[in-house]
C-alpha positions as CSV (number, residue, x, y, z in Angstrom):
1,M,114.6,56.4,33.5
2,E,114.8,54.7,30.2
3,N,114.2,56.5,26.9
4,Y,111.3,56.1,24.5
5,N,112.8,53.3,22.4
6,E,114.0,51.3,25.4
7,I,110.5,51.5,26.9
8,I,108.9,50.3,23.6
9,D,111.4,47.5,23.4
10,K,110.6,46.4,26.9
11,L,106.9,46.4,26.1
12,K,107.6,44.3,23.0
13,N,109.5,41.7,25.1
14,I,106.5,41.4,27.5
15,V,104.0,41.1,24.7
16,S,106.2,38.6,22.9
17,E,106.3,36.4,25.9
18,E,102.5,36.5,26.1
19,L,102.2,35.5,22.4
20,G,104.6,32.6,22.8
21,D,107.8,34.4,21.8
22,K,106.4,35.6,18.5
23,K,108.0,38.6,16.8
24,V,106.2,41.7,18.0
25,F,105.7,44.9,15.9
26,D,104.6,48.4,16.9
27,K,101.0,47.7,16.0
28,D,101.0,44.8,18.4
29,V,102.3,47.1,21.2
30,A,99.6,49.7,20.3
31,E,96.9,47.0,20.5
32,A,98.2,45.8,23.9
33,L,98.1,49.3,25.2
34,G,94.6,50.0,23.8
35,I,95.9,52.8,21.6
36,N,94.8,53.1,17.9
37,Y,97.8,52.6,15.6
38,P,97.8,56.1,13.9
39,T,97.8,57.7,17.4
40,F,100.6,55.4,18.5
41,R,102.7,56.3,15.4
42,K,102.2,60.0,16.0
43,Q,103.3,59.6,19.7
44,K,106.4,57.7,18.5
45,Q,107.3,60.4,16.1
46,N,107.1,63.0,18.9
47,N,108.8,60.7,21.5
48,K,105.7,61.0,23.6
49,I,105.5,58.1,26.1
50,P,101.9,57.0,26.8
51,Y,102.3,56.8,30.6
52,Y,98.6,56.3,31.4
53,E,98.3,53.4,29.0
54,I,101.6,51.8,30.1
55,M,100.6,52.1,33.8
56,S,97.3,50.4,33.0
57,F,99.1,47.7,31.1
58,L,101.5,47.1,34.0
59,A,98.8,47.1,36.6
60,K,96.8,44.4,34.8
61,R,99.9,42.2,35.0
62,N,101.1,43.3,38.4
63,I,104.5,44.4,37.0
64,S,106.4,46.8,39.1
65,I,106.8,50.4,37.9
66,N,110.3,50.5,39.5
67,W,111.4,47.4,37.4
68,F,109.9,48.6,34.2
69,F,111.0,52.3,34.2
70,F,114.1,52.2,36.5
71,N,115.5,48.7,35.9
72,Q,115.5,47.8,39.6
73,L,116.2,44.1,40.3
74,P,113.1,42.1,41.3
75,E,114.6,41.3,44.8
76,S,115.0,45.0,45.4
77,L,111.3,45.9,44.7
78,I,109.2,47.1,47.6
79,E,105.9,48.3,46.1
80,P,104.1,46.6,43.2
81,T,102.4,48.6,40.5
82,S,99.0,47.9,42.1
83,N,99.9,50.2,45.0
84,Y,99.9,53.3,42.7
85,I,96.9,55.1,41.2
86,I,96.8,57.2,38.0
87,L,94.7,60.4,38.4
88,K,93.8,62.9,35.8
89,Y,95.4,66.2,36.5
90,Q,93.4,68.9,34.7
91,K,96.4,71.1,34.2
92,G,94.6,73.7,32.1
93,V,91.7,74.0,34.5
94,L,91.8,76.6,37.3
95,A,89.4,76.8,40.2
96,S,89.1,80.0,42.1
97,T,88.7,80.5,45.8
98,G,88.0,84.1,45.0
99,A,85.9,85.5,42.2
100,G,85.6,82.4,40.1
101,A,87.9,81.1,37.3
102,I,86.8,80.9,33.7
103,N,88.6,78.0,31.8
104,H,88.9,77.7,28.1
105,N,91.9,75.5,27.5
106,L,91.8,71.9,28.7
107,N,95.2,70.3,29.2
108,T,94.9,66.9,30.9
109,T,98.0,65.0,32.0
110,N,98.5,62.1,34.3
111,L,99.5,62.2,37.9
112,I,100.8,59.0,39.6
113,I,99.8,58.9,43.3
114,D,100.5,56.4,46.0
115,Q,97.3,54.5,46.8
116,Q,97.9,55.1,50.6
117,L,97.6,58.8,50.1
118,L,94.2,58.5,48.5
119,D,93.2,56.1,51.2
120,H,94.2,58.6,53.8
121,I,92.0,61.4,52.4
122,E,89.2,58.9,51.7
123,A,89.0,59.6,48.0
124,N,87.4,57.4,45.4
125,Y,90.2,56.2,43.0
126,T,87.9,56.0,40.0
127,Y,86.3,59.5,40.3
128,T,89.1,61.6,41.8
129,E,90.8,64.3,39.7
130,V,93.3,67.0,40.4
131,I,93.0,70.7,39.6
132,K,94.9,73.8,40.7
133,N,93.5,76.5,43.0
134,I,94.0,80.2,42.5
135,G,93.0,83.0,44.9
136,D,93.1,83.8,48.6
137,S,89.5,83.5,49.8
138,M,90.0,80.1,51.4
139,E,93.4,80.9,53.0
140,P,94.9,79.8,55.3
141,D,92.9,76.5,54.8
142,I,93.6,76.3,51.1
143,P,96.7,78.4,50.0
144,N,96.9,79.9,46.5
145,D,98.5,77.6,43.9
146,S,97.6,74.4,45.7
147,L,96.8,71.2,43.9
148,I,93.3,70.1,44.9
149,F,92.0,66.5,44.9
150,I,88.3,66.5,43.8
151,D,86.1,63.4,44.3
152,K,83.5,63.8,41.6
153,N,81.5,60.9,42.9
154,D,80.9,62.7,46.2
155,K,78.3,65.4,45.5
156,T,76.1,65.1,48.6
157,I,76.2,68.4,50.4
158,I,77.3,68.2,54.0
159,D,77.3,71.4,56.1
160,K,80.8,73.1,56.4
161,K,82.4,70.7,53.9
162,I,84.4,72.1,50.9
163,Y,83.4,71.5,47.3
164,L,84.2,72.4,43.7
165,I,81.3,74.4,42.4
166,N,80.5,75.2,38.7
167,S,78.7,78.5,38.2
168,R,78.1,81.0,35.5
169,E,81.1,83.0,36.8
170,G,83.4,80.0,36.6
171,L,84.7,77.3,39.0
172,Y,84.8,78.0,42.8
173,I,86.3,76.1,45.6
174,K,84.2,77.0,48.6
175,R,82.8,75.7,51.9
176,I,79.1,75.2,51.8
177,L,77.0,76.4,54.8
178,I,73.4,75.3,55.3
179,K,71.1,77.8,57.0
180,D,67.3,77.5,57.2
181,K,67.4,74.9,54.3
182,E,69.3,77.4,52.1
183,Y,72.9,76.8,50.8
184,Y,75.7,79.4,50.9
185,M,79.2,79.5,49.5
186,N,81.4,80.4,52.4
187,S,85.1,81.6,52.5
188,T,87.6,81.2,55.2
189,N,89.0,84.7,54.4
190,L,86.5,87.1,56.1
191,L,87.0,89.7,53.4
192,Y,84.7,87.6,51.2
193,A,81.0,87.6,51.8
194,N,78.8,84.5,51.7
195,I,77.1,83.8,48.3
196,K,73.7,82.1,48.1
197,L,73.7,79.0,45.9
198,S,71.0,78.9,43.2
199,D,71.5,77.0,40.0
200,E,75.2,76.2,40.6
201,E,76.4,72.7,40.0
202,I,78.3,70.6,42.6
203,V,81.2,69.1,40.7
204,G,82.6,67.2,43.6
205,R,83.9,67.3,47.1
206,V,87.4,68.5,48.0
207,K,89.2,65.6,49.7
208,G,92.7,66.9,50.1
209,M,95.4,69.1,48.7
210,L,99.2,69.4,47.9
211,I,100.9,72.6,48.7
212,K,104.4,74.0,48.1
213,L,106.3,75.1,51.2
């Protein structure tokens, strides 16, 4: 993969062509990426590559990620940028399948996922985010330390489906059971008792996960 300066130079070349081969400066690149210039300068000082903004820039122009970041020749390209989706990975947010996880530090990063994977788990591209699960109450269905795909647009409660739930005790990942018009948080691990839902908030439905083997 190219370094920071090479990536910015390549962006300048693309922007220059769009402006009729005019000389392009850092502020022009920042504007093309939708980043305010002071933020862009700070990122440059720290050699921090704005992947999310670059991916959006490439997607709008149907420019291949492989060509841009890895210098593959056009005839060798297989997948255009439009076949990839950028999801927010809430790296500092933990959801518990046990006693609930309290989160204080938000650390959002970007996760590039093949669109076919999201199609397979039937997740909404726009509203899906990724968080990490801790705990054993949903094992073996959801192992500890899994990455969980949450569709925040899907909050309709369906019996026996799994959801991310925000409560006073923290974030839970639980199956919801419906009994006599009452809702209960249910665990796969039989050591954990059902918990009746009251004023808890449904954040979204769990659509899939990534696990380490």
